[in-house]
N, C-alpha and C positions, 0 to 999 in steps of 0.2 A: 742614200740621204734623201729625206722627204722633200717634196716640192715646197717652196718658201715664199711667204708674202714679202712685201717690201719691209714691213716692220720687223719680221723675223730675221731678214738679212741684215737690217741695221743692228738689231741686237747682237746677232752672231759676230759681226765685224767689230763692234765696239767692245763687247765683252771679251773676246779673245785678244784684242789689242791691248786691253787693260790688263788681263792675265799675264801677257808677256812682259809688260812693264813692270807689274808688281813682283813677278818671279824672277826676272832676269833670264827667262828661257824662251825658246822659240816653241810654238805650238806643234812642230814637227819633231821635236826632241822626245826621246823615250821617257816615260814617266811623267810627261807633261799634265795629262788628265788627273793623275794621282795627286800631284803637287797642287793643282787648282782646287780640287776637292779639300785637301788638307787645309789650304790657306783659307777657305770659306767655312771650314769646320763642318763639312758635309759628311755623313756617315757612309754614303755609298758613292763611288766613282761613276756609276752608271748614270746618276743624275746630270753630271757634266758631259758624259758621253752623248746623253739625248739632246743636249743643247748644241753640242757640235754637229749633230745630225739634222737640226733645224727645228727642234721643238722649242717652244717658248716656256720660260720658267714660270712657275706659279708665283702668286703674290708673296708667300711666306719667303720664297728663295730670292725673290727681288729685294725684299727687306734685309735679308741675310747679306746679299752683295752690298747693300747700302751701309750696313753696320760694319762689315769687315774690311771693305775697301773704300768706303767714304765716297761712293758714287751713287747718285740719286737714280731711282727708276726712270724719271723723265730723261735723264742724260743717256742712260743705257738703251732707251727706246727711240732717241733722237727728237724728243719733244722739247721745243724752244721754251724754257722757263725764265727767260731774261727778265730782270726787274728794271733794266735800264730805261731812262726816259729823258727826254730833252727838256731842260727847264729854261725856257726862253727868257723869263724875268731875271733869272740869275746871270744868264749869258749877257743880256744887254747891260746890266749893271756893270759887269766886267768889262765889257767892250768900251762903254762910254767912259769909265774910269781910265782904261789904259790910253784912249785917245786924248783925254784931257791932261793926263800927267806926263806923258812921254816928252822927252826933249826933242829938239829939232832933228838931231841926228837919228834918234831912235825912230821917229815918225818917218824920215827918209828911208831907213832900212825896212820898216814894216811895209811901206808902199812898194818898194823894189821887190820884196819877197812875194807880194801878190800881183806883181807884173804891172804896176800902175806908175804914172809919172811921179817922181819923187822931187821934183823941183817946185820952187816957190817959197812963200812965207809959211810959218808955222801954222797959221790960221788956215791958209789955203790947203795945206797937207792934211790938217784935221778934218776940213770940209770934204776933201776927197776920200778920206777913209770913212767918214759917215755915210758917203754916197755909195761906198763898196763894203758893206758889212759882212765879209767873208768869214770872219772869226765866229760870230754867233751861230753861223750855219755849219760849223765843223761837225763832221760825222761823230756819233757819240763815243766810239771807241778811240777816236784820235783826239778828242777834245781835252783829256787831262794832260797829255804831252804838249799839246798846242798852248794850254794855259801856263804850263811851266816854262815855256819859252818866254812868254810875256812877264811872268813874276820874276825870272832871273835878273832882270835889269833894274828892278825897283829897289830902292833904298828902304831901310827899316821905317823911316817916317811915312813913306808912302804905302808900304805893306800894313802899317798899323792903320793908316787912314782907311785902306780898303777893308780891313777887318770890321771897322766901324760902319762902313757902308753895308756890309753884309750882316751886320748885327751879331757879331761874335767878339770874343775876348781880344782885345788889342794890346795887352800888356806883354812884356816879356822881350826876348831877343828877336832879331830878324828872322832867324830860322823857325822860331816858334810860331811867329806870325805866318810865315810862308806856309808851314804844315797845317795850320788851322784853316787856312783858306782852301787848300787842297782837300782837306777832310770835309769841309763844307760842301765843296763840289762832289765828293763821294756820296754825301748824304743826300743832297739835292737831286742828283741824277741816278740814284738808285744803285751805286757801286757798294755802299755801306748801309747798315741799319743803325738807327740811333738806338742805343741801349736805354731801356726805360728804368732799369734797376740792375744792381749788381748783387750776385749771390754765388754760392758755390757752383751752382748749375751753369753759371755764365762761362766757366773756365773749361771749355772744351775746345778741341782743335777746330771744329766746325765754326764756333763763334770767333775764335781769335784770329785765325788765319787770314781772313780778308783784310783786317786792320794792318797786319804785318806786311801783306802784299802791297797794300795801297800807299803806306807811309813812304814819302819820296827821299831819296838820297840827294841831299843838296850839295854836299861837299865830299869828295872821295877821300879815303884814308889810306895809309900804307900798311895797316894791321887791323886785326878784328877790334882791338880796344878803341880804335879811333871812332868806331861807330856806336859804342856803348851809350854815350851821353844823349845823343839825339833819339836813339830808340827807347831809352829810359824816360825821357821828357814825353815822348809821344804816348807811350803805353800808360804813364801816370795820368795824363790828361784824359785819356779814354777810360781807363778802369779805376783810377784812384791810386794814390801813392802807396797806401797800405797793401795794395795786391800786386806790387811789382818789386821783385827781389832779385838783385844781381849776384853772380857768383855764389850760387846757392848748392850747398852740399846735397847730393842726391840721395843719401842715407846717413843716419847718425854715425859719426866716426869716420865717414868715407872721405877719401882724399879727392875723389872725383866731384867737380862742382859744374853744374850746368850754367851757362852764361846768364840766363834769366829764367826765374820761377814765376809765372803769372798765377796768382791765386792767393788764398790764405797761406801763410806760412805754417808749415807742419801738416797741411792737408793736401789733398790732390789738387792738381792744377795743370797747366800746360808749360812744358819745358821748351825753351827756345835757345838753340845753340847756334852761335856765329861760326862760320868757316871761311877762311881766306887762304886758299891753297895755291902753291906755286908750282909743285911737282907731284910726281906719282908717288913717291915715299910718304909725302905728307897726306895725300888722299888716303892710302892704304892705313896709315896710322889713325886718320880721322874715322874711317869705317869701323876699325876695331873699337874706337873709343865710344861710338854711338851705340854699340851693343849694350854697354853698361847703362847709358841713358834710357834706351828702349826698355830694358827690364824694369826701370822705376816708372816710366811715364806711359808705357803701354802704347795706345794709339794716339795719345796726346803730346807727341813729340814733334817739334818742327825744327828743321835745319834751314838757316838763312845763309846762303853762299854769296859771297862778294868775289866775283871773278876777276877783279881788276889786276891781280898779279900774274895771272895765266898768260902764257905765251900766246900772242895773237895768231900765230900761224895754225895752231890746233886748239884754239880757245873753245869753239863750238863743239868740237868732238870731245874735249875734256869735261865740258859741262853736261853733255849728253850721257857720258859714261858715269859721272858722279850721280847725276839724277837717276840713272837706271839702277846703280848699285845701292843707293839709299832707298829708293822705292821699293826694291826688292826686299828690303827689311821691314817693309810696312811703315816707313817714316816719310812725312811729307816734306817736300822741299820748296823754297821760294829762292828764285835767283834774282838778285838785285842788279 
C-alpha cells in the first residue's frame, strides 16, 4: 500500500465507511470490492482496488460517487462546506419575545435551567434574563432544539404574534405557526434554502430531503397515519398543494401506494414512505415493500422512520439495523 497524505487517508476512511453502509457489507468480506464497483457502475474493479491501496480518485470518479451515492466530493475529502450561520438579529427577536410573553412560572423555570436566581417579581425575573442572554448565544447546532423548548409552552395566540414579529404568515393552527417559525430559523441560519421557483427539476431527493429532515414532530402519534396531516401541510406550504399527493399509486393499476408523491401527478418526483415499526417481522415486511417503491422512484425515494413504538431496550440497535438495511438498497432514511 502506497504512502498516504492526510487527505488520502481521510478519503479512504470515509469512502470505505460509506461503502460498508451502502452495501451492508464489511470491507474484509469476500467480493466487497466487486460490489463497490458494481454499486458505482464502474467497469473495472481495479479502480476500487487502487483507492483501497491509497490512490486518490480522479474528478470523474468523484462525480460518479456523488451521483450514485449522493455524497459530495467535499464530504469525501473532509472539506467543511457548512452553510450554517448565526443570525443574531433573529435570535434577539426570539429572545426578547420569549422574555416578554412568558408567564411567571415559565420565567422561573427558565432562570432555574440556566442556574440563576428564580425568585422575585415577574419584572425582576425578566430583567435577570435580559442580563443573562444565554439563549441568543446557543451554539448553532443546538439552537433549533433550544428554540423548540421555548415554543412548546406558547399558545396559538403567542405563536401567531411571533410569526408577525418575524414577518411570516400567522394564519392557521398552532402547529402550522410553530412549523413556520422553525422553518424561518432554518432559512435564516442556513439549514434550508428558500426555493425561488418550483419546476420538475425541484423534485429530487437532494432538494426535498432537507425539508423532510427539518420539519418538527410536535405531537407523537400511535401509527403512521397520525403523521400524514402535519407532513402534508408542511410540504404544501413549501412546494405548493398541487405538488403534494398522498396515497399515490406507484404505477397504473398497481395496488402499491407510496404515502406521498412530491412532484407533478403522473410525472417523476420524490416518493416519501412513512414507517412506524414495532418488531422484526414488520421490519422484514417493510424492507420487501420498499423494493417495489425503489423500482419506481430509483434514487428519489425517502423513508421516514418514526421509532416511537420500538422497544426502548434495543431501540438504538433496531434503528441502526433498519437504516443499514435500507441504505444498502440505495434508499435514503430520515429518523424522526
